[in-house]
C-alpha positions in Angstrom: -0.1 -0.1 -0.1 3.0 2.3 0.9 4.6 2.0 -2.5 1.4 2.4 -4.5 0.3 5.4 -2.5 3.7 7.1 -3.1 3.5 6.2 -6.7 -0.1 7.8 -7.1 1.1 10.8 -5.1 3.9 11.6 -7.5 1.5 11.2 -10.4 -0.9 13.4 -8.9 1.9 15.8 -8.3 2.8 16.0 -12.1 5.0 12.9 -12.8 3.7 11.2 -16.2 3.5 7.7 -14.8 5.1 5.5 -12.1 3.9 2.1 -10.5 4.3 0.7 -6.9 7.1 -1.5 -8.4 9.2 1.5 -9.4 8.7 2.7 -5.8 8.9 -0.7 -3.6 12.7 -1.4 -3.8 13.7 2.3 -2.9 11.2 2.5 0.2 12.4 -1.3 1.4 14.0 -0.9 4.7 13.1 2.4 5.4 9.7 1.9 7.4 10.0 2.3 11.2 8.8 -1.3 11.6 12.0 -2.4 9.9 14.0 -1.5 12.9 11.7 -2.5 15.8 14.6 -2.4 18.3 15.0 1.4 17.7 12.3 3.5 19.4 11.1 6.7 18.1 9.1 8.3 21.0 11.2 11.3 20.4 9.5 11.9 17.1 6.8 13.9 19.2 3.2 14.4 17.9 1.8 13.2 14.4 3.4 15.9 12.6 6.6 15.0 14.0 6.2 11.5 13.0 5.4 12.5 9.4 8.4 14.8 9.4 10.8 12.0 10.5 9.3 9.4 8.1 8.7 11.8 5.3 12.4 12.1 4.9 12.5 8.8 3.2 9.6 9.6 1.1 11.2 12.9 -0.2 14.4 10.8 -0.8 12.7 8.3 -3.1 11.0 11.2 -4.9 14.1 12.8 -5.4 15.4 9.7 -7.4 12.2 9.0 -9.3 10.6 12.6 -9.8 13.3 15.2 -9.2 11.3 17.7 -11.0 8.6 17.7 -8.3 8.7 20.3 -5.4 10.1 18.3 -2.3 7.9 20.5 0.1 4.7 19.2 -1.5 5.4 15.5 -1.2 4.7 14.7 2.5 1.6 16.7 2.8 0.2 15.2 -0.4 1.2 11.5 0.5 -0.3 12.0 4.1 -3.6 13.1 2.8 -3.8 10.3 0.1 -2.7 7.5 2.6 -4.9 8.6 5.5 -8.0 8.5 3.0 -10.3 6.0 4.6 -11.4 5.2 1.0 -8.0 3.4 0.4 -8.6 0.8 3.1 -10.6 -2.4 2.7 -12.0 -4.5 5.5 -11.8 -8.2 5.3 -15.3 -9.8 5.0 -15.0 -11.6 8.3 -13.6 -8.4 10.3 -17.0 -6.9 11.5 -18.5 -10.3 12.2 -15.7 -11.3 14.3 -15.5 -8.1 16.2 -19.2 -8.4 17.1 -18.8 -12.2 18.1 -15.8 -11.3 20.3 -17.7 -8.3 22.0 -20.8 -10.4 22.5 -18.8 -13.0 24.3 -17.7 -10.5 26.6 -14.1 -9.8 25.1 -12.4 -6.5 24.7 -11.5 -5.6 21.3 -8.0 -3.7 21.2 -6.1 -2.9 17.8 -2.3 -3.3 18.2 -0.8 -2.0 15.1 2.3 -0.4 13.4 0.8 2.3 11.6 0.5 6.2 11.1 -0.7 8.4 13.9 -4.0 8.8 12.2 -5.0 5.1 12.7 -7.7 5.8 15.2 -9.4 8.3 12.8 -9.2 5.8 10.0 -10.7 3.1 12.2 -13.6 5.4 13.2 -14.2 6.2 9.4 -14.4 2.6 8.5 -17.3 2.2 11.2 -15.4 0.1 13.4 -15.3 2.5 16.5 -18.4 1.0 18.3 -16.7 -2.4 18.4 -13.2 -1.3 19.2 -12.4 -0.7 22.7 -8.8 1.0 22.3 -6.3 1.6 19.5 -2.8 1.1 20.5 -0.7 2.6 17.5 3.1 2.4 17.2 3.4 5.8 16.0 1.9 7.1 19.4 3.6 4.5 21.5 7.0 5.0 20.0 7.7 1.2 19.6 7.1 -0.9 16.7 5.9 -4.8 17.0 7.4 -7.0 17.8 9.0 -4.9 20.6 7.6 -5.8 23.7 6.9 -2.4 24.7 4.0 -1.9 22.6 2.4 -5.0 23.9 3.1 -3.9 27.3 1.2 -0.6 26.5 -1.7 -2.6 25.2 -1.9 -5.1 28.2 -1.6 -2.6 31.1 -2.3 -4.6 34.1 -4.2 -7.4 32.3 -3.5 -10.9 32.8 -1.7 -12.2 29.5 -3.1 -15.7 29.9 -6.5 -14.0 29.3 -5.4 -12.4 26.1 -5.0 -13.5 22.6 -3.5 -11.7 19.7 -4.8 -12.2 16.1 -2.6 -11.1 13.2 -1.2 -11.8 9.6 2.5 -11.7 10.7 4.4 -14.3 12.4 7.1 -12.0 13.9 5.1 -9.1 14.9 1.8 -10.9 15.9 2.8 -14.1 17.2 6.3 -14.1 18.3 6.1 -10.5 19.7 3.2 -10.9 22.1 4.7 -14.5 23.1 7.4 -12.5 25.0 4.6 -11.5 27.7 2.9 -14.9 27.5 0.1 -13.8 25.1 -1.1 -16.4 22.7 -1.0 -15.4 19.0 -2.9 -16.8 16.2 -1.8 -16.2 12.6 -4.8 -15.3 10.2 -5.3 -14.4 6.7 -1.9 -15.7 5.9 -0.9 -19.1 4.2 0.4 -21.7 6.3 2.2 -24.5 4.2 -0.4 -26.3 2.3 -3.2 -25.5 4.9 -5.7 -22.7 3.9 -5.3 -19.5 5.8 -6.9 -19.4 9.1 -9.8 -16.9 9.0 -10.8 -14.6 12.0 -14.0 -16.7 12.8 -11.6 -20.0 12.7 -9.4 -18.2 15.2 -12.3 -17.4 17.6 -13.5 -21.1 17.2 -10.0 -21.9 18.4 -10.3 -19.8 21.3 -13.5 -21.3 22.2 -15.7 -18.4 21.9 -19.4 -19.0 21.4 -20.8 -19.1 17.7 -22.1 -15.7 16.6 
């Protein structure tokens, strides 16, 4: 999504034509979550986060579209990336959230994301079913670093918590450091079909919705 968004941003700003494949290798390795052992709490507020990460966006643009005003790139990319229209929910997202809430669970999002994540979640209509949004851009640590999971847990017993996600390192190995069970969903596992959110809730023993 990041590469495609930057390509679209540069086209919008005047480049005659780029694709995500043009951008992807140049952005690779520069995301905050590529160095989870390095915190960034000192980046400050949302504008500070974008200012720091935006250095990489401007750097890529200087290679692919040097004719474009560097000062225009981060604001245009931020606007485009944070547009809720660019996000798509899995078909089982809302039913799974409702099922978990009905069973008495708290639904907490723990994500490596931009500072506007909570606003995006609300715009997608999920806010009534989400109890808390823990975003790496606000916490200052990326999954799988243990500190973002500590922020999410608070004083909750890890044995009563499960993490559902699509990345083995970030969403299974990360929370396991605190004794939280992780389940890999929407991700191929060998010859087995991907586990759906509903499959995961079945595995956890939640009543059927």
